[in-house]
C-alpha atoms as one frame of an Amber mdcrd trajectory, in Angstrom:
protein
  83.817 -63.234 -92.606  87.472 -62.568 -93.331  88.726 -62.354 -96.950  86.427
 -63.569 -99.709  83.122 -64.999 -98.609  83.297 -68.819 -98.783  80.930 -70.483
-101.200  78.005 -72.454 -99.887  78.710 -76.172 -99.555  77.354 -78.582-102.117
  76.008 -82.051-101.451  78.393 -84.063-103.593  81.390 -82.029-102.564  83.965
 -84.614-103.623  82.438 -85.537-106.984  84.943 -83.519-109.020  87.667 -86.074
-109.562  89.106 -85.673-106.062  90.276 -88.920-104.425  89.984 -88.286-100.692
  91.614 -91.617 -99.864  94.876 -90.205-101.274  94.677 -87.268 -98.873  95.589
 -89.649 -96.052  98.820 -90.785 -97.657 101.673 -89.734 -95.307  99.196 -88.619
 -92.653  99.584 -91.566 -90.281 100.189 -89.209 -87.359  97.034 -87.173 -87.936
  94.909 -90.276 -88.425  96.258 -91.939 -85.274  95.875 -88.709 -83.269  92.165
 -88.633 -84.126  91.767 -92.290 -83.168  93.414 -91.544 -79.822  91.020 -88.646
 -79.224  87.886 -90.632 -80.039  88.954 -93.575 -77.871  89.673 -91.189 -75.020
  86.351 -89.386 -75.299  84.291 -92.587 -75.570  86.222 -94.760 -73.128  83.906
 -96.721 -70.828  80.796 -96.015 -72.912  78.770 -98.184 -75.269  75.917 -97.108
 -77.513  73.054 -98.720 -79.356  73.014 -96.737 -82.638  75.713 -94.439 -83.987
  76.359 -92.467 -87.166  79.460 -90.835 -88.597  78.243 -87.710 -90.389  80.259
 -86.749 -93.454  82.523 -89.705 -92.769  83.993 -89.924 -96.275  85.157 -93.431
 -97.126  84.508 -94.760 -93.616  87.925 -94.024 -92.123  86.595 -93.897 -88.547
  83.596 -96.199 -88.763  85.340 -99.422 -87.769  86.609 -97.705 -84.618  83.089
 -96.471 -83.836  81.767-100.015 -84.240  83.764-101.013 -81.135  81.669 -98.544
 -79.151  78.246 -99.112 -80.723  75.988-102.003 -81.709  75.075-100.342 -85.014
  77.031 -97.797 -87.063  75.953 -95.878 -90.170  78.296 -94.014 -92.484  76.256
 -90.948 -93.495  78.057 -89.317 -96.415  76.853 -86.914 -99.153  79.282 -87.911
-101.903  78.545 -91.023-103.949  82.228 -91.400-104.833  83.129 -91.581-101.155
  80.483 -94.222-100.518  81.870 -96.197-103.444  85.347 -96.073-101.876  83.831
 -97.081 -98.538  82.611-100.371 -99.996  86.187-101.634-100.036  87.189-100.100
 -96.685  84.133-101.492 -94.894  83.918-104.794 -96.741  83.081-107.641 -94.378
  81.596-105.364 -91.716  77.956-104.713 -90.830  78.380-100.937 -91.093  75.561
 -99.325 -93.099  76.349 -96.771 -95.806  73.763 -94.122 -96.680  73.938 -91.022
 -98.848  72.768 -87.896 -97.056  73.866 -84.379 -96.239  74.490 -83.120 -92.717
  71.751 -80.482 -92.861  69.175 -83.076 -93.984  69.816 -86.273 -92.026  67.701
 -89.288 -92.953  67.134 -90.407 -89.371  64.057 -90.162 -87.175  63.878 -87.814
 -84.212  65.959 -89.204 -81.345  67.019 -92.270 -83.340  70.743 -92.114 -82.579
  72.683 -92.402 -79.330  76.081 -91.372 -80.720  77.015 -89.029 -83.550  80.463
 -88.095 -84.777  81.230 -85.344 -87.274  84.956 -85.136 -87.984  86.659 -82.899
 -90.557  83.359 -81.504 -91.757  83.281 -78.110 -90.011  86.106 -77.020 -92.333
  83.421 -76.861 -95.024  80.589 -75.217 -93.051  80.778 -71.418 -92.820  77.432
 -71.469 -90.984  76.861 -74.815 -89.209  73.610 -73.908 -87.452  71.412 -76.059
 -89.722  73.728 -79.030 -89.256  73.771 -78.588 -85.476  69.974 -78.441 -85.427
  69.783 -81.702 -87.381  72.293 -83.408 -85.094  70.279 -82.333 -82.061  67.056
 -83.524 -83.689  68.211 -87.061 -84.460  70.146 -87.500 -81.222  68.330 -89.139
 -78.319  67.961 -87.155 -75.063  71.203 -87.551 -73.166  72.914 -88.769 -76.345
  76.531 -88.009 -77.206  77.983 -86.070 -80.116  81.662 -85.672 -80.946  82.247
 -82.749 -83.277  85.693 -81.797 -84.531  86.257 -78.121 -85.221  88.946 -76.677
 -87.481  90.371 -74.163 -85.027  91.367 -70.687 -86.177  92.511 -69.734 -82.693
  95.367 -72.232 -82.534  98.716 -71.361 -80.961 100.336 -69.849 -84.054  97.377
 -67.610 -84.864  96.976 -66.506 -81.258 100.648 -65.541 -81.148 100.349 -63.646
 -84.435  97.258 -61.712 -83.375  98.876 -60.852 -80.047 101.949 -59.532 -81.845
  99.750 -57.476 -84.188  97.552 -56.266 -81.342  94.396 -57.516 -83.030  91.634
 -59.693 -81.567  90.848 -63.139 -82.873  87.914 -62.961 -85.296  84.678 -64.394
 -83.972  83.352 -65.225 -87.448  84.645 -68.099 -89.621  87.795 -67.290 -91.577
  88.215 -68.317 -95.205  91.517 -70.222 -95.497  91.288 -71.165 -99.174  94.762
 -70.657-100.661  93.759 -70.786-104.328  90.839 -69.186-106.116  87.738 -71.367
-106.239  87.416 -73.090-109.598  83.609 -73.014-109.605  81.004 -70.679-108.066
  79.645 -73.458-105.833  83.047 -74.856-104.880  83.237 -76.248-101.386  84.137
 -73.772 -98.635  87.323 -73.973 -96.564  87.067 -72.157 -93.251  88.465 -72.192
 -89.746  86.296 -71.362 -86.747  86.385 -69.518 -83.448  85.789 -72.232 -80.823
  83.805 -69.964 -78.486  81.480 -68.978 -81.329  80.914 -72.633 -82.209  80.192
 -73.535 -78.597  77.537 -70.819 -78.522  75.943 -72.204 -81.690  75.957 -75.724
 -80.246  74.381 -74.584 -77.004  71.647 -72.792 -78.943  70.908 -76.133 -80.645
  70.616 -77.908 -77.288  74.072 -79.500 -77.268  76.167 -78.764 -74.181  79.879
 -79.296 -73.754  81.007 -82.282 -71.722  84.733 -82.181 -72.489  87.199 -81.243
 -75.219  90.601 -82.237 -76.539  93.267 -80.446 -78.519  94.261 -82.786 -81.343
  97.124 -82.980 -83.863  99.154 -80.685 -81.635 102.370 -81.572 -83.457 100.997
 -81.186 -86.974 104.156 -79.899 -88.591 105.990 -81.124 -91.658 109.322 -80.340
 -89.983 108.454 -82.365 -86.894 107.099 -85.237 -88.950 110.354 -85.388 -90.894
 112.495 -85.130 -87.760 110.688 -87.508 -85.408 109.294 -91.018 -85.799 105.519
 -91.345 -85.695 105.721 -93.280 -82.426 107.439 -90.344 -80.707 104.911 -87.885
 -82.097 102.018 -89.992 -80.822 103.578 -90.353 -77.361 103.655 -86.567 -77.145
 100.149 -86.358 -78.598  98.728 -88.609 -75.880 100.368 -86.493 -73.209  99.121
 -83.156 -74.542  95.554 -83.613 -75.803  93.892 -82.870 -72.475  96.570 -80.535
 -71.181  96.418 -78.182 -74.166  92.644 -78.267 -74.606  92.046 -75.418 -72.155
  94.071 -73.106 -74.388  92.598 -74.406 -77.668  96.213 -74.946 -78.680  95.986
 -77.261 -81.671  94.595 -76.914 -85.183  91.822 -79.413 -84.433  89.561 -79.274
 -81.373  87.400 -82.285 -80.539  84.226 -81.408 -78.620  82.292 -84.049 -76.712
  78.707 -82.848 -76.326  75.542 -84.062 -74.667  71.993 -83.409 -75.805  70.054
 -81.835 -72.976
């Protein structure tokens, strides 16, 4: 593990006065880019039961409901579930408190699982992958987003320095943790993660490179519509090189 060892995650990771809904202010491009990716990966499919693991305040659940008869927001933080009441008001989306390494679903109960923007906080995701595989039906689909250390800028830097990309998660916390059990912030090596997923019985079907134009300079210079036009054109094309900061993996349970 590079730099200081990240702290182990805690269940109520956003119970410290942090309003995650505010995080998405001025992030219309990133939000829309993730919607594009999910629609692309699920196009032409429909599922019986789905769950969004660590889905926060339900940002993606309404989209998932268009692909599934039943959707559950599975979130560890009570404050996020409280915020979700307003976001999901008037829908039939269930909201349950649980942590990703201890899912409150029966074996094989789900046909579709998404886990987006959670890997950032999992230095060792093997327990979570095992749980996802357990509750997913044979042949079921999982979409897992991975915070990618090996994006274009880092690859270029390591090449210039003549150093290999690390295979272990890299701590990217920019300020010292305020508490011993503070939530981890890591980026991952995609090949390492794929090996962990395969060991859990989840095999890669396809992948997308997402938020490829995540840059404050670009966002100031170009309208969101132009950014998203480029995003649509590049998600598949750049996936082979793991170009972007966010890699979406579509997996199947064998």
